[in-house]
N, C-alpha and C positions, 0 to 999 in steps of 0.2 A: 498302593502298598500302605500298610498300617504305619502311622507316624507314632513311634514310641515316645518321642519327646512330648507330644500332646497328651498322651496317656500319663506320662510321668508328671507333667504339670497338673493334670486333673487329680491324680492321687495325692500330690502334695497339698493341693487346695482342700481336698476331702480330709486329709490328715489333720488339718488345723481346726476342723469343726468341733463343736462342743461335745457331741456324742461319739466321737471317733474312738474313745476308749472302750465303749460298749462294743463297737464293731471289732476292735482288736481282741478283746476278751472272747467274743463269740467265735472269731476266726481261729484263735489259738486253741480253743476247746474242740471245735468241730474238726480241725485238721488232725487231731489225735484220735478221732473216731471214724470219720468218713470223708471229709472234704479234702480235695486234692491240692489245695493251694496253701503253702506254708505261711505262717503269720509274719514272716520277715517282709513280705510285700507291703504290709501296712506298718509294721514296726519301724522300718527304715524311713519311710516318708514322714511318719509321725515324729520320729526322733529328729529329722531334719527341720520339720516345721516348728517343733517345740523342744529345742536342745536342752532347756533347763529341766525337762521331765524324762530324760532318757533312762535314768535308773528306775524311776517309778514304772515306766512302760515295760522295762525288762522284767520287773517283778510281777506285773500284771500278766504278761505273756507266760511266765513260768507257772504261776498259780493256775491260770486257766488251762494251760496245756497239760499239766499234771492231773488236774481234775477231769479233763476230757480223756486223758490217757487211762484214768481209772475206769471210766465208762467203757472204753474199748477193751480193757482188761476183763471187765465183768462180762461183756459180750462173748469174749473168747472162753472164759471160764464157764459160762452158762451152756455153751454148745460143746464143751470139751469132750464129754462122754460120747455123744452121738458122732461128732466129727472125728474123734480119735478112732472109733470103731470103723467108720467108713474109710478113713485114710489108711488105716492098717490093712484093709482088704483091697485097696485100689492099686492101680499101676504106679502110684506114687508112694507106696509103702516104704521102700528103701530110703527115699528122700525124707519122708516123714520121720523115720527112725534116726536118720543122721541129724536132722534139725533138733529132734527131741534130745538126743545125746549132747549136742552142742549147748542147748539151753540148760540141761541138767548140770553141766560142768562150768559153763561160762555165762549163764543167764544174766547175772548182774552186769558183767562187763559188756555183754551184747547190748543191753538196755542203755547203759551209760554212753556207749559209742553211738547208739541209734539216735540219741538226743542231739548229736552234732551233725549227723549225715544228712545229705539232701534226699535220701530215700524216705518216702512218706512214713511218718512216725506211727500211723495207724497200723501198718503192717506188723510192727514190733509190739504194739500194745495188745492187739488182739491175739497175736501168737503167744505172748507171755501168759495171757489168761488161759489160752487153749492148752498150753504145756504146763500149766499150774506152777509157774514161778511163784515163790512165796510173796504175798502181796506187800509185806513190809520192805522186802528187798527191791521189789518193783518200784515202790514209791521213792525209796532212797535214791536209786539209780535215775529215776525220772527227774527228781528235783535237781540232782547234780548235773545230769546231762542236758536237760532242757534249760535249766538255769544258766549253766556254763555257756550254752550257745547264745541265749538272748542277752546275757550280760556282756559277752564278747562283742556282739553286734553293737550294743549300746556304748561300749568302751571305744570302739572304732568311730562311732558317730561323735562321741565327746571329744576325741582327739582331733577329728576332722574340723571341728569348729562350726560356727554358724553359717559360714559362707560355703560349706561343703556342697549344699544343694545346687548352687550355681556352678561350682567347679565340675560337678558330675554331669550336669544337663547336656553339654555338647557330646558326651560319650554314650548317652542312654540308648539311642537307636542302635549304634554299632554293637555295644555290649549285649543289648537285648536280643538282637538277631543272632549274635554268636551263641548265646545261651540256648536259644530256640534250636539253632542248628545242631549244637552238641547234644541236646536232648533227643532230637530226631535221629541223629546218628547212633546214639546209644540204643534207642528203641529198635532201629533197624538191625543193629548188630545183635541184640538179644533175640530178635525174631529169627534171624538167619542162623545164629549159633545155638539157639535154645533148643 
């Protein structure tokens, strides 16, 4: 069985390295375009390893995530005409129209909330471009939503103090397997009920 405490210790060690900020920025940007792993998996250990930098790290995550989100938006925008035509004629035409209507009415709010959810951000960035949400509204919602999430995580780390890493360590395996189990349960539920 995979020992999550060993993985946790390894990530904490990695988070303390000199070039960890580059990895954090790359992860934050790529998660908004294509990569499935959220930046929190590196932000949290980096904040634990370098508690004096939690606010700087939150800012870095926000800027990189919004920049990556803009790339995702542009990918959606670039393919919007062809994909909209195909979706409009597919068996998903009704669902596409519903999502289009939701984005027309609540696009800014959807993007704002998307910044906080565990649902991969790339789904929303590409959809916003596909459905032609005005780019300035996309950016405002992205800054507020992603910034809100990363600064909230950093605030929790700042409140937890420097010894938070050691207090969390005994719970890492249990919490990690719980999260994996929940994710698998949700995936199975979506397949069965989708």
